[in-house]
C-alpha positions in Angstrom: -63.8 -69.5 -29.0 -61.0 -71.9 -27.9 -59.5 -71.7 -31.7 -59.2 -67.7 -31.0 -57.7 -68.4 -27.4 -55.1 -70.4 -28.7 -54.4 -68.0 -31.8 -54.2 -65.2 -29.0 -51.9 -67.1 -27.0 -49.8 -68.1 -29.7 -49.5 -64.8 -31.3 -48.5 -63.2 -27.5 -46.0 -65.8 -27.3 -44.3 -65.0 -30.8 -44.5 -61.4 -30.0 -42.5 -62.0 -26.9 -39.8 -64.1 -28.5 -39.7 -61.1 -31.3 -38.4 -58.9 -28.7 -35.5 -60.9 -27.3 -32.4 -59.6 -28.0 -28.8 -60.7 -27.2 -26.0 -58.1 -26.6 -22.4 -59.6 -26.7 -19.8 -59.8 -23.9 -17.6 -56.7 -24.3 -20.4 -54.9 -26.3 -23.1 -52.5 -25.5 -26.6 -52.4 -26.8 -28.0 -48.7 -27.7 -31.6 -49.4 -27.9 -33.5 -46.7 -29.9 -37.2 -46.6 -29.6 -38.7 -45.2 -32.9 -35.4 -43.8 -33.8 -34.6 -41.9 -30.7 -32.4 -42.9 -27.7 -34.4 -45.3 -25.3 -31.7 -46.7 -23.1 -28.6 -48.6 -22.8 -28.3 -52.7 -22.8 -25.8 -54.1 -20.8 -24.6 -57.6 -22.2 -26.5 -60.4 -22.2 -30.5 -60.8 -22.9 -32.7 -57.9 -23.1 -36.0 -57.4 -24.0 -37.1 -54.6 -26.6 -40.5 -54.0 -27.9 -40.8 -55.7 -31.1 -41.4 -53.3 -34.4 -41.1 -50.1 -32.4 -37.4 -50.8 -30.8 -34.0 -51.3 -32.2 -30.6 -52.1 -30.8 -27.5 -50.8 -32.2 -24.1 -52.9 -30.9 -21.4 -51.1 -29.7 -17.9 -52.8 -29.1 -16.2 -51.4 -25.9 -13.4 -53.2 -26.0 -9.5 -52.0 -26.2 -8.9 -50.9 -30.2 -6.0 -50.4 -32.0 -4.7 -48.5 -34.9 -1.7 -48.6 -36.6 -0.2 -45.9 -38.8 2.4 -46.8 -41.3 4.3 -43.7 -42.2 2.9 -39.9 -41.4 5.5 -37.6 -42.8 6.1 -34.5 -40.8 8.0 -31.6 -40.7 9.9 -30.1 -37.8 10.6 -26.3 -36.6 14.0 -26.9 -38.2 12.5 -27.7 -42.0 13.4 -31.4 -41.2 11.1 -34.1 -42.7 10.6 -37.3 -40.4 8.7 -40.4 -41.0 6.6 -41.5 -38.1 5.1 -44.8 -37.1 2.7 -44.8 -34.4 0.0 -46.9 -32.9 -2.9 -45.7 -31.0 -4.9 -47.7 -28.4 -8.5 -46.6 -27.4 -11.8 -47.6 -26.0 -15.5 -47.0 -26.3 -16.4 -45.6 -22.6 -19.7 -43.7 -23.6 -21.7 -45.8 -26.0 -24.1 -43.5 -26.4 -21.9 -40.4 -27.4 -19.9 -42.6 -29.3 -23.2 -43.0 -31.4 -25.0 -39.9 -31.5 -21.8 -37.3 -31.3 -19.7 -38.5 -34.3 -20.8 -40.7 -37.3 -17.7 -42.4 -37.4 -15.3 -42.3 -34.4 -12.8 -45.0 -35.4 -12.3 -42.4 -38.5 -12.5 -39.5 -36.3 -9.7 -41.1 -34.3 -7.4 -41.6 -37.4 -7.6 -38.2 -38.6 -7.3 -36.6 -34.9 -4.2 -38.5 -34.5 -2.5 -37.5 -37.8 -3.7 -34.2 -37.0 -2.2 -33.5 -33.4 1.0 -35.9 -34.5 1.9 -33.4 -37.0 0.8 -30.6 -34.5 2.9 -32.0 -31.7 6.5 -33.0 -33.4 5.9 -29.6 -35.6 6.9 -27.3 -32.7 9.9 -29.7 -32.2 13.4 -29.7 -33.6 14.6 -33.1 -35.3 17.0 -33.6 -32.2 14.0 -32.8 -30.0 11.7 -35.4 -31.8 15.0 -38.3 -31.5 15.4 -37.6 -27.7 11.9 -37.2 -26.2 10.4 -40.6 -26.8 8.0 -41.3 -23.7 7.2 -37.8 -23.3 6.3 -37.3 -26.9 4.1 -40.4 -26.4 2.6 -39.1 -23.5 1.8 -35.5 -24.8 0.4 -37.2 -28.2 -2.4 -39.4 -26.2 -3.1 -36.8 -23.9 -4.1 -34.4 -26.6 -5.8 -36.9 -28.8 -8.1 -37.6 -25.8 -8.7 -34.0 -25.2 -10.3 -34.1 -28.8 -12.1 -37.6 -28.6 -13.6 -37.3 -24.9 -16.8 -35.5 -26.1 -16.9 -38.7 -28.4 -17.1 -40.9 -25.6 -13.7 -42.1 -26.6 -10.6 -43.1 -24.2 -7.3 -42.6 -25.8 -5.5 -45.4 -23.3 -1.7 -45.0 -24.9 0.0 -43.7 -28.1 3.0 -45.3 -28.8 5.8 -44.1 -31.3 7.5 -47.3 -33.2 9.9 -45.5 -35.3 11.1 -42.1 -36.5 12.9 -42.0 -39.7 14.2 -38.9 -40.9 14.6 -38.2 -44.5 13.5 -36.3 -47.2 10.0 -36.1 -48.6 10.1 -37.8 -52.3 7.6 -35.6 -53.9 4.0 -34.4 -52.9 2.4 -37.6 -54.0 4.1 -39.3 -51.0 2.6 -37.4 -48.4 -0.4 -38.3 -46.9 -2.2 -35.1 -46.5 
């Protein structure tokens, strides 16, 4: 009987140790029970039910995406190549996990789409003279699209705007 109690005690300790998980600082843990959202774990140690729960880690730090050269055509049919950097962070790990498959890739595509739409409404002279207003408008428009995914656009910075002619269709990143 004592041997059976010893085995049960060891099994309980092993079961408890299997449920301990660590969520690193500046991350959130999305805990799923049998594949369905259960709760959000804060940084530090957390306990999950072994074999039933799993934890997805979501980085909630500020992230940066740089676009080396996006060709855009203005309203006066002038081609410009724009280098832009977008800063963002995940504000809602649950929505960033379940509302979109890949939030980083979605931010990239949304940035290019909105950059072309915003600059496409301007003339070359307006693009060259409205730096800060353009950055603020671009950040606000990207943020409007990414808000349902739990992603906040902190700022968009235009590094350079180079007027020029597009060298063939293969040079465009469509």
